C-alpha positions in Angstrom: -0.1 -0.1 0.1 1.0 3.5 -0.8 0.3 6.5 0.9 -0.5 9.4 -1.2 1.3 12.3 0.4 -0.7 15.3 -1.0 0.3 19.0 0.2 -1.5 22.0 -0.6 1.2 22.3 -3.2 1.0 19.3 -4.8 -2.7 18.9 -4.6 -3.5 20.6 -7.9 -0.5 19.4 -9.4 -2.1 15.5 -8.8 -5.5 16.8 -10.0 -4.6 17.6 -13.3 -3.8 14.3 -15.2 -3.1 14.4 -19.1 -5.4 12.6 -20.7 -4.5 8.8 -21.6 -2.7 8.2 -24.6 -3.7 11.8 -25.7 -0.1 13.3 -26.1 -0.2 16.4 -23.5 3.6 17.5 -23.6 5.6 18.7 -26.2 8.2 22.0 -25.9 9.5 25.0 -27.3 12.8 22.7 -27.1 13.6 19.7 -28.6 10.9 16.9 -28.3 12.0 14.8 -25.2 11.0 11.4 -26.3 14.1 12.2 -28.5 17.1 9.9 -27.1 19.4 12.4 -25.2 23.0 11.4 -26.4 26.4 12.8 -25.6 28.5 14.0 -28.5 31.1 12.1 -29.6 34.6 12.4 -30.8 34.1 11.1 -34.5 31.9 13.7 -36.5 31.0 10.4 -38.8 29.7 8.3 -35.8 25.5 8.1 -35.9 23.8 9.1 -32.5 20.7 6.7 -32.0 18.0 9.0 -33.0 19.9 10.1 -36.1 19.9 6.2 -37.4 16.4 5.6 -36.3 15.6 8.6 -38.4 17.3 7.0 -41.4 14.8 3.7 -41.3 11.5 3.3 -42.6 9.3 2.2 -39.4 5.4 1.8 -39.4 4.1 1.3 -35.8 0.3 0.4 -35.1 -1.2 2.8 -31.9 -3.9 2.8 -29.5 -6.4 5.6 -30.9 -9.0 6.7 -28.5 -12.7 5.3 -29.0 -15.2 7.6 -31.1 -17.0 9.2 -28.2 -13.9 10.8 -27.3 -13.8 13.3 -29.7 -11.5 15.8 -27.6 -9.0 13.1 -27.1 -8.8 11.7 -30.9 -8.4 15.6 -31.9 -5.2 15.6 -29.2 -3.9 12.4 -30.3 -4.3 13.9 -34.0 -2.1 16.7 -33.0 0.4 14.6 -31.4 0.9 12.4 -34.8 0.9 15.5 -36.7 4.3 16.8 -34.4 5.6 13.3 -34.1 5.6 12.8 -38.1 7.6 16.5 -38.2 10.4 15.6 -36.1 10.2 11.8 -37.6 9.2 12.3 -41.0 10.2 8.4 -41.8 7.5 6.7 -39.4 4.1 5.5 -40.3 1.6 5.9 -37.6 -1.2 3.4 -37.9 -4.2 4.0 -35.5 -5.6 1.2 -33.7 -9.4 0.6 -33.3 -8.8 -2.2 -30.6 -9.0 -1.6 -26.8 -7.4 -3.8 -24.3 -9.5 -6.8 -22.8 -7.8 -9.7 -20.7 -9.8 -12.1 -22.5 -8.7 -10.9 -26.0 -5.0 -10.2 -25.5 -3.7 -13.8 -25.9 -5.6 -14.0 -29.0 -4.4 -11.1 -30.4 -0.7 -12.0 -29.6 -1.0 -15.7 -30.8 -2.5 -13.8 -34.2 0.5 -11.1 -34.1 -2.8 -8.8 -34.5 -1.8 -6.6 -31.2 -0.8 -3.1 -31.9 2.8 -2.2 -32.0 1.6 0.1 -28.5 -1.1 -0.4 -26.7 -3.0 0.4 -23.8 -3.8 -1.4 -20.7 -4.4 -0.7 -16.8 -2.8 -1.0 -13.5 -3.6 -4.8 -12.8 -2.2 -5.9 -15.5 1.8 -5.3 -15.3 2.9 -8.7 -13.6 0.4 -11.0 -16.1 1.4 -9.3 -19.4 5.0 -9.7 -18.3 4.7 -13.3 -17.2 3.1 -13.9 -20.5 5.6 -12.5 -22.4 3.0 -10.4 -23.8 4.6 -7.1 -22.9 7.9 -6.0 -24.2 10.9 -5.3 -21.6 11.8 -2.0 -22.0 14.2 -1.9 -19.2 16.6 -0.7 -21.7 14.9 2.3 -23.0 13.6 3.5 -19.8 16.8 3.8 -18.1 18.4 5.7 -20.9 15.4 7.7 -20.8 16.6 11.2 -19.5 13.2 11.9 -17.5 13.2 8.6 -15.9 14.2 10.0 -12.4 11.0 12.2 -12.3 8.6 10.1 -13.3 5.9 9.4 -10.6 6.7 6.2 -8.8 3.3 5.3 -7.3 2.3 4.3 -10.8 5.5 3.8 -12.5 6.4 1.1 -10.3 3.5 -1.3 -11.0 4.8 -2.3 -14.3 8.2 -2.8 -12.7 8.6 -6.8 -12.2 11.3 -8.2 -11.0 13.4 -5.0 -11.6 12.6 -4.9 -15.3 10.5 -2.3 -16.8 7.5 -3.2 -18.7 5.0 -0.6 -19.4 4.8 3.3 -19.3 2.4 5.1 -16.9 -0.1 7.8 -18.1 -2.3 8.8 -15.6 -4.0 7.3 -12.2 -6.2 7.4 -9.6 -7.2 5.8 -6.1 -11.0 5.1 -6.9 -13.5 7.9 -5.1 -17.0 8.6 -5.0 -18.8 11.0 -7.3 -21.2 12.9 -5.9 -24.4 14.3 -7.1 -25.1 17.6 -4.8 -27.8 18.8 -6.2 -30.1 15.7 -5.7 -29.2 15.0 -2.1 -30.4 19.2 -1.2 -33.2 18.7 -3.4 -34.3 15.6 -0.8 -33.3 17.7 2.0 -30.4 15.8 2.8 -27.8 16.9 4.8 -23.9 16.3 2.8 -21.8 13.9 4.8 -18.5 15.3 5.6 -15.7 13.9 3.7 -14.3 12.1 6.4 -17.4 9.7 6.2 -18.2 6.2 7.0 -20.1 3.4 5.1 -22.9 4.3 7.6 -23.1 8.1 6.5 -23.3 6.8 2.6 -25.7 3.8 3.3 -27.9 6.5 5.2 -27.7 9.3 2.4 -28.3 6.5 -0.5 -31.1 5.4 1.5 -32.4 9.0 1.8 -32.3 10.5 -1.6 -33.6 7.1 -2.8 -36.9 6.9 -5.1 -37.3 4.0 -6.4 -40.8 4.7 -7.8 -39.4 7.6 -9.7 -36.3 5.3 -10.7 -33.9 7.0 -8.9 -31.6 5.3 -7.0 -29.1 6.7 -4.2 -25.8 4.9 -5.1 -25.7 2.8 -8.2 -22.8 0.1 -7.7 -21.4 -1.7 -10.5 -23.2 -5.2 -11.1 -21.5 -6.7 -14.5 -18.7 -7.4 -15.8 -15.3 -7.3 -13.8 -15.9 -3.9 -12.5 -18.6 -5.0 -10.1 -16.0 -7.1 -8.4 -13.4 -4.1 -8.7 -16.0 -2.0 -7.1 -16.7 -4.2 -4.1 -13.2 -4.5 -3.3 -12.8 -0.7 -2.3 -15.0 -1.8 0.6 -13.1 -5.1 1.3 -10.1 -3.0 1.7 -11.7 -0.1 3.6 -12.8 -3.0 6.0 -8.8 -4.1 6.5 -9.3 -7.3 3.9 -7.3 -8.0 1.3 -7.6 -10.3 -2.1 -4.5 -12.3 -1.9 -0.9 -12.8 0.3 2.2 -14.1 -1.2 4.2 -16.3 1.4 6.9 -19.3 1.0 6.5 -18.8 -2.8 2.6 -19.4 -2.4 -0.5 -17.3 -3.4 -3.1 -17.7 -1.1 -6.8 -16.1 -1.5 -7.5 -14.2 1.8 -10.8 -12.3 0.3 -13.2 -14.6 2.5 -12.3 -13.1 5.5 -13.9 -11.7 8.0 -13.4 -7.9 6.2 -14.6 -9.8 3.0 -18.2 -11.1 4.8 -18.5 -7.2 6.0 -18.0 -5.7 2.4 -20.8 -8.1 1.3 -23.1 -7.3 4.1 -23.2 -4.2 3.2 -23.7 -4.6 -0.4 -26.6 -6.3 0.8 -27.9 -3.9 3.5 -27.6 -1.3 0.0 -30.0 -3.5 -1.6 -32.4 -5.1 0.7 -32.6 -2.8 3.9 -32.0 0.5 2.1 -33.6 0.1 -1.0 -30.9 2.3 -2.5 -29.3 0.8 -5.5 -31.0 0.5 -9.1 -34.2 -1.5 -9.1 -32.3 -2.7 -12.5 -28.9 -3.1 -10.7 -26.7 -5.1 -13.5 -24.7 -2.0 -14.5 -21.7 -1.9 -16.0 -18.9 0.9 -16.1 -20.7 2.8 -18.8 -24.3 2.1 -17.6 -23.5 3.2 -13.9 -21.6 6.5 -15.0 -24.3 7.0 -17.0 -27.0 7.1 -14.9 -24.7 9.4 -12.7 -24.4 11.7 -15.9 -28.3 11.6 -16.4 -29.3 12.2 -13.0 -30.6 8.9 -12.4 -28.3 8.1 -9.2 -27.0 10.4 -6.8 -23.3 8.5 -6.4 -21.0 6.4 -8.3 -18.0 4.4 -7.5 -15.3 5.0 -10.3 -12.1 6.7 -10.9 -13.2 10.2 -10.4 -12.5 12.1 -13.6 -14.7 9.5 -15.7 -18.0 10.3 -13.6 -17.2 14.2 -13.5 -16.1 14.3 -17.1 -19.4 12.8 -17.9 -21.9 14.9 -15.9 -20.4 18.2 -17.0 -20.3 17.3 -20.7 -23.2 15.1 -21.5 -25.5 15.4 -18.4 -25.3 19.7 -18.3 -24.4 19.6 -14.8 -22.0 22.6 -13.3 -18.8 22.1 -11.3 -20.4 22.8 -8.2 -23.1 20.1 -8.7 -20.3 17.8 -8.4 -18.4 16.9 -5.3 -15.8 14.0 -5.3 -15.3 12.1 -2.1 -12.9 9.3 -0.9 -14.0 6.0 -0.9 -15.8 6.0 2.9 -14.0 4.4 5.9 -15.4 1.4 7.2 -15.7 3.4 10.9 -14.8 6.6 12.4 -11.0 7.3 12.1 -10.5 4.4 9.6 -8.6 4.5 6.2 -10.0 5.4 2.7 -8.7 3.3 0.9 -9.4 3.1 -3.2 -8.5 0.8 -5.5 -5.0 2.2 -7.1 -5.6 2.6 -11.1 -4.4 3.7 -14.0 -3.4 3.7 -18.0 -0.9 2.5 -18.8 1.1 2.1 -22.4 2.7 -1.4 -23.4 4.7 -2.2 -26.1 4.1 -5.2 -28.1 7.3 -7.6 -27.9 6.9 -8.6 -31.3 7.7 -5.8 -32.5 11.2 -5.4 -34.2 13.8 -3.5 -32.2 13.5 -0.4 -34.2 9.5 -0.6 -34.1 10.1 -1.2 -30.2 12.3 1.9 -30.1 9.9 4.5 -32.2 7.1 2.9 -29.8 8.8 4.1 -26.8 9.7 7.6 -28.6 5.8 7.9 -29.2 4.6 7.1 -26.3 7.0 9.7 -24.2 6.9 12.0 -26.8 5.2 14.8 -25.3 6.0 13.9 -21.6 8.1 16.6 -19.7 7.6 19.1 -22.6 6.1 22.6 -23.3 4.6 22.0 -27.0 2.3 19.2 -25.5 1.2 21.6 -23.1 0.8 24.0 -25.8 -1.4 21.3 -27.3 -3.4 20.7 -24.4 -3.9 24.6 -23.8 -5.5 24.6 -27.1 -7.6 22.0 -26.8 -8.9 23.4 -23.4 -9.7 26.6 -25.0 -11.6 24.8 -27.7 -13.8 23.2 -25.0 -14.4 26.3 -23.7 -15.5 27.7 -26.5 -17.8 24.9 -27.0 -18.8 25.3 -23.3 -17.1 21.9 -22.4 -15.0 21.2 -19.6 -11.3 19.8 -19.1 -11.7 16.7 -16.4 -8.2 16.0 -15.6 -7.4 12.4 -13.3 -6.1 12.7 -10.1 -2.7 11.5 -10.6 -0.2 11.9 -12.9 2.7 9.9 -14.8 5.3 12.6 -13.3 6.4 13.3 -9.8 3.9 15.9 -7.5 7.2 18.4 -6.9 8.8 18.4 -10.1 9.4 21.3 -12.5 6.9 20.1 -14.8 4.3 19.8 -12.2 4.2 23.5 -11.6 4.2 24.0 -15.2 0.8 21.9 -15.2 -0.4 23.7 -12.3 -0.3 27.0 -13.6 -1.5 25.9 -16.9 -4.7 25.0 -15.6 -5.1 27.7 -13.3 -5.3 29.9 -16.0 -8.8 28.3 -17.1 -12.5 28.1 -15.2 -13.4 25.2 -17.6 -10.7 23.0 -15.9 -12.7 20.9 -13.1 -10.8 21.2 -9.9 -10.9 18.6 -7.1 -11.3 19.5 -3.5 -8.6 19.8 -1.3 -10.6 17.7 1.7 -10.9 14.9 -0.6 -7.2 14.8 -1.7 -6.0 15.0 1.6 -8.0 11.9 3.0 -7.9 9.4 -0.3 -5.4 6.8 0.1 -4.3 4.3 -3.1 -3.8 0.7 -2.6 -2.6 -1.3 -5.4 -4.5 -4.1 -7.1 -3.4 -7.5 -6.2 -0.4 -8.8 -9.1 -1.5 -12.3 -9.9 -4.7 -12.7 -11.8 -6.8 -9.6 -10.6 -9.6 -9.8 -13.3 -9.9 -13.2 -12.6 -10.8 -12.6 -9.0 -12.7 -9.3 -10.4 -14.9 -11.6 -12.5 -15.8 -14.1 -9.6 -16.5 -11.9 -7.4 -19.2 -10.6 -9.9 -21.0 -13.5 -9.7 -21.1 -13.6 -5.9 -22.6 -9.7 -5.9 -25.2 -10.6 -8.4 -25.9 -13.4 -6.2 -26.7 -10.6 -3.3 -28.5 -8.4 -5.3 -30.9 -10.8 -6.8 -32.0 -12.9 -3.8 -32.4 -12.3 -0.1 -31.2 -14.5 2.5 -28.1 -15.3 0.9 -25.2 -17.1 2.8 -22.2 -14.6 2.5 -19.8 -16.5 4.0 -20.1 -19.9 2.2 -20.5 -17.7 -1.4 -17.1 -16.5 -0.3 -15.6 -19.5 0.8 -16.5 -21.4 -2.5 -15.6 -18.7 -4.9 -12.1 -18.5 -2.5 -11.6 -22.2 -2.8 -12.4 -21.8 -6.9 -9.9 -18.8 -7.5 -7.4 -20.8 -5.5 -7.6 -24.0 -7.1 -8.2 -22.3 -10.8 -5.5 -19.9 -10.7 -3.5 -19.5 -7.5 -2.6 -22.4 -6.9 -0.9 -22.8 -10.8 1.4 -20.0 -10.1 5.4 -20.8 -9.3 7.2 -18.0 -7.7 
């Protein structure tokens, strides 16, 4: 577990994350992604940069989905600027979005992009499967490696080797529609809230007859297990342990029972969740943006962005809370998540090198900031907001972090996270082994609880832990 050390000066910096894969750096100086080399005594000796520029190289890259119009505009601008520096490189836009159930097929068929996106739980999985290139040498030669945010970057360092590039991240939090609570006369909880505070507020604002829920915990897909794990963590539990070379499932602990009983209360005692509770991420976040639920559990930037830019909400309408503590004085642990870029190990050495330069092209530079500022200005013209993620790829106390801070402070259409939340929010990393498989199995348990009264929750957890243990953990050799 890593405690986020958030001072006032660094909170705003952490709040301002550049859009995943969007290329939010660049500078009036030489692009940071170009390898920095020392002069040689021989004028005839080519630098690595000069050598790679003499070759024709094609790479396929992760490209934002069609609904992310502004993100695509940023990526297109990055491609244009990259080709000004590397005219020898063909950039092919890939429409494939990472899926743990598809990555093996993509790799086996040699159809995975050269540079693809993934999330925080996948570092060890991809490394051990051989589906992420070892980029240790490229990373160690990167002039800004010591300024990368270790809270994020270290999640893709496995056995001393680097397998991915951090982009942005977050500890999971709770987005709250302030107006919905006020309209029902519900007193806003303090930011240092508890499970009981959340349950009481959700119950008070819920109106099932009108199709309004107090909170919309995700109930399908792996995201249902992911949402629930925040409560496992705040109750003092964990997913697994690693001891003497053995991985053991421990989520069926007393903490796991408490977390499952809490979900049972939200559904059957408080009647505070949607009647149609089988919601994935997009469904739950969409319900929040449309005013059909007062609260949603997610990486904060997603629901805030949709609430402001699709739901017509005002910044003052949306509050971001940390995950509630189990009891007063407890920790506000949220699952530490994030977005990463991984290079295809099947790519040639030249392709891997160019992919790394592309991934980091705008990091720690000014031209990308200029591109981002232009994007923010365009959003303002269109009456749209820019919503940063909570954590960024760079260290919070870096010179570059201050530049980001200064840029965002110039604009009133940049959403600002509350200082109280950022002072309380904690991030706890996902377990390194089979996290997505665990999420999927826990989703089955959550659906059982939401669909039936009187479920034996301890028995359900024990059966699920036994299955995960035998199916996945017992096969792991450390």
